[in-house]
N, C-alpha and C positions, 0 to 999 in steps of 0.2 A: 317251424314253418312248414308249409305244404308245397309240393312240387309246382302246383299251378300258380303259386304266388311269385314265382321267379320273375314273371313279366313286370312286376311292380318295382323291381330293384334295378339299380344301375350302379356302376362303379363310381364312388364319390370323387375319384381322381380324374377320370377321363370320360365319364358318362356312358361308357359302353355297357352292353348287357353282361350279366354275371351268370355263371353256370355252377351247378353243384358238382364240384370235383371229387368230394368224398362224402359218403354217408356212413358214419361210424355207428350210429344207433338210430333206429327208426321205430316209432311206436304208433301203430295205426296209420293215420294219414300224415303224421308229423315226422319230419326229420329233426330229431332231438339233438344229435351231435354230428358235426361234419364240417365241411369247408366250402366256401364260395370262392370262385376264381374269376378274374377278369381276363378274357381272351386277348385283350388289346395290350394292357400294361402288365399283365401277370401278377397283379396284386391279389393277395389272398386274405380272406376274412373268415373268422370262425363262426360256426353255429353252435351255441351252447344253451342247453335247457330249452331247445326249440326256438331260440331267438337268434337271428343274425346280429352279430356284434361288430360295430365299426369304430368303437372308441375303447381306450384302455379302461380297465375296471376301476382304477383309482383316478378320480377326477374331481373337479370343483363341486360337483353335485352329490357328493357322498352323503351329505345330510339329508337330501331328498330321498336317496335310496333307503337310508335307515328309517326315516319317518314313514314312508309309504309301505315298507315291508312290515313295520310294526302296526301300522294302522291300515292294513290292506282293505278292510271292509268298512271302515268308520264312516266314510262319506258316500258309499254306494247306496243308491236308492233301493237296491235289492236287499240291503242290510237294514236300513232304517225303516223301510216300509212306507216311506214318504217320497213324493215326487220333487224333492228339493233340487236335485241336479237336472232332472228333466225340465222343470220350469225355467231354471237359469239358462240352460242351453238354448231352448227354443225362443225364449225371450230375447237373449242377447244376439243370437244369430238371425232370427226371423226366417229360418229355413223351414221347409215343409216337413211333416212327420213321416212322410213316405218319400224315400229317395232311391227306390229300387232302380238298378241299372247305372247308378252314378258311382264314381270313385272319389273317395274323400281322404285327405291327408290331415291327420291330427299331429300338430307339432307340439310335443310336450304332453304325453299321455298320463304321466304319474301312475297312480295305482289303478286308473281305469274308470274314474267316476263318469267321465263323458264318453269313454269308449263303450261302456255297456249300454248307453242310451243310443249312440249312433248306429251300432250294429243292429239294433231293433228297427231301424228305418228301412232296412233292406239294401242299403248301399254297401259297396266294398270299402272297408276302412283300412287304411295303413296308418298305424299309430307309432310314432317315434318318441323316444325319451332318451335323455343323455345319461340318466342314472340307472342304477339297478332296480328302480321301481318297476321296470319292465317285467321283472320276475313276478311281482305281486299282480300286475295286470294279466300276465299269462295264466297265472293260477286261477284268477277269477273269470277271465273272458277268452282264454286261448282255445276253448273248444268250438268257438264259432267259426264256421268255414269261410265267412266273409270278413275275416280279420287277419291281418298280418302285423305282428308286433316286432319292432326293430329298435335296437339300442344304437343310437347314432347322434351326430353332432349337427345342430341347426346350421352351422356355418359350412357344413360339408355333408349335405344330406345325400344318401345313397339311392336316389330316385331319378327317373327321367324328368327332364324339365318340360314345361308347357304340357303337363300330363293330366293333372287332377281337375275334376269338375268343381270341387270346393276344397278350400284350405281353412282350417281354424286353429287358433292358438290362444287358449284361455288359461289364465293364471300362470303364465310362463315368462313373458317378455321381460318384465322388470327384474327377473332373477338371472338374466344372461349377462355376460361380460360387457356387451355393447348393445344396448337396446335398439338403437337406430340400425346398426348393421344386421341384427337379428331380424328386425322387421323387413329389411330389404331382401332377405333371402326368400321370404314366403311367396311373393308374386312370381318368382322365377319358375315355380313348380305348378303354377295355375295355368290351365289352358285358356286360350282366348275365349271370352264370354263367361268364364268361371267366376265364382264368388268367393270372397275372403272375409273372415270375421276374426277380430282379435279383441283382447282387452289388456289393460295395463293399469297399474296403480296410478291414481291421480296425484300430481304434484300441486301443492298449494303455495301460497306466498311464504316467504322465508319465516315470518313470525309464526304462522299457523303450523307450518311444516315441523318446526322444532318444538311444538307442543305435543307432538306425537312421541311418546316416551320410549318407544322401541328404538328410536334413533339415538337415544342416550345410551342405551345398553349395548347396541349392536357393535360398537367399536371393540368391545371385549368379547361378546358372545360369538360373533361370527368367526373369531379366531380360535375358538375352542373346538376340539375334536368332537364330532357329533355324538360319539359313544360316551363322552364325558358330559356334554351339555344335556343330552336327553334325560338321564336320570335326575339331574338337578332340576330341570323344568317339571318333570313329573312330580317330584317331591314338593316343589314350590306350589304348584297348582293344587295338589291334594291338601296341603297344609292350610292354604288360604281359602279353600272351597267353602267352608261354613261362613266365613266372612263375606265371600263373594255373593252367596245366596242372600245374606242379610242386606248388604249394600244395594243389591239390585232393586230392592223395594223402596229405596230412598229416591227423592228427586235427583235426577242426573246420576243415579247410582250405576247404571250400565256404563256410562262414559268414565266414571271413576274406576270401575273395574279394568277397563282397557288401559287407563293411565297406570294402573298397578300391574300391567302386563299379564292380565288374565283375559283370555278371549271369551267374552260373555255373550252367548247366544240365547240366553233366557228371554222369553217373550218374542223372540224373532223366529225361531223354528220350534215346532211342537214336538220336541224330542223328550225322551224320558230323562230323569235326573242323572242316571248313569251315562247316558249318551251325551248329555250336555257337558259333563265333566270330561269325557273322553275327547269331545271336540275341543274343549278348552286346552287340554294337554297338547293335542295335535297342532292347533293353530297358534298357541303360544310358542311352541318350538318352531313353527313355520315363520313366525315373526323374527325370531332371534338367530336362527341357525344359518340361513342362506348366505353364501359368500357375497352375493350381490343383491341389492335392493334399490332400484333406480326408477322412481316414479316419473311421470311425464305429464305435461299440460295437454288439454284438448287441442290447443292451437298447434303444438308440436306434432301431435299425432295426425292432424288433418294435413299438415305440410308434407308428412311422409307418404300419405296416400296419394297426394297430388304429384309428388316427386316420382312415385312409382308408375304414374300414368293411369291409376285406377279411376274409374268413373262411378257415378251414382253413390258418392261417398256420404255416409251417414255416421254421425257421432252422437253419443248419448251417455247417460249414466247407467252403470250396471252394478251388479253385486260387488264386483272386484275393483271398481273405479271407472275408468273411461272405456267405453265399448266403441269399436269402429268397424264399419262394414264398407265394402267396395266391390266393384266388378272390373275385371280385366277386359279392356275393349276388344271386341272381335275385329278381325281385319275387314277393311272396306270391301264390299262386294263389287 
């Protein structure tokens, strides 16, 4: 973290400002190792690897930490050479491509696929993730002066409230312990007049929901240690990949591949064969490993926006399921 980024942090317990009480290792503009202290409640939080840490290293998101550190560049536009994430971000949020002077909160940064897009808009981005994926994000994007990466808890975020011009949470909510409660946290950090964008897996009717075969496997796989499950998934995808390529050319072949728990993006993204297989390994693991997977209906999501008092609410279909956007009302003049 950089000294000038202290103003974007607050004690997650009492919301008071934090100070750098120790700087054990500094590299260029970054404090790589040190401690943050709250002057009000005396709570102390470490800075490790250039990242302020507000959660224990061992937590329910360990699988995400493993997958994003192993696939740090898999989904980055800078690695694929394709604007896949760029298109998804601006289509889902409908935000401008220039946001210089604004401050944005990313709740759930993962390996930084959206991070690298948002820092290019000129905005100051604060990117939070619960897992050690923050380390992959820092390696890829930590050099940007308009970026602060934080490891923290969505239920206890270390930021000032009513502060950010925009808040987004893409690909995250369904993987938290309580999706409703997670959603409720986001508007708290949005300034009046600010905009919020989220997505969440879509919940279908009971019959259709249970034709999604990952939910047959997940009672077993989500209980497996990530370091055990990942090699199994990798071997499974690589063994079935020739069959996957063949089935894809049959009618409904892509749907069949997903039923067989192979994430098949052939014909969807113009990736190379090796990239398609790597995405298949990543997203097959992503289907099976998370401790939580709780999709929602559009009606439920709309009710949450309304409950939060957000206005100009828009819902639609997105790459990941249901996309929702809303604006926090400004105080009456």
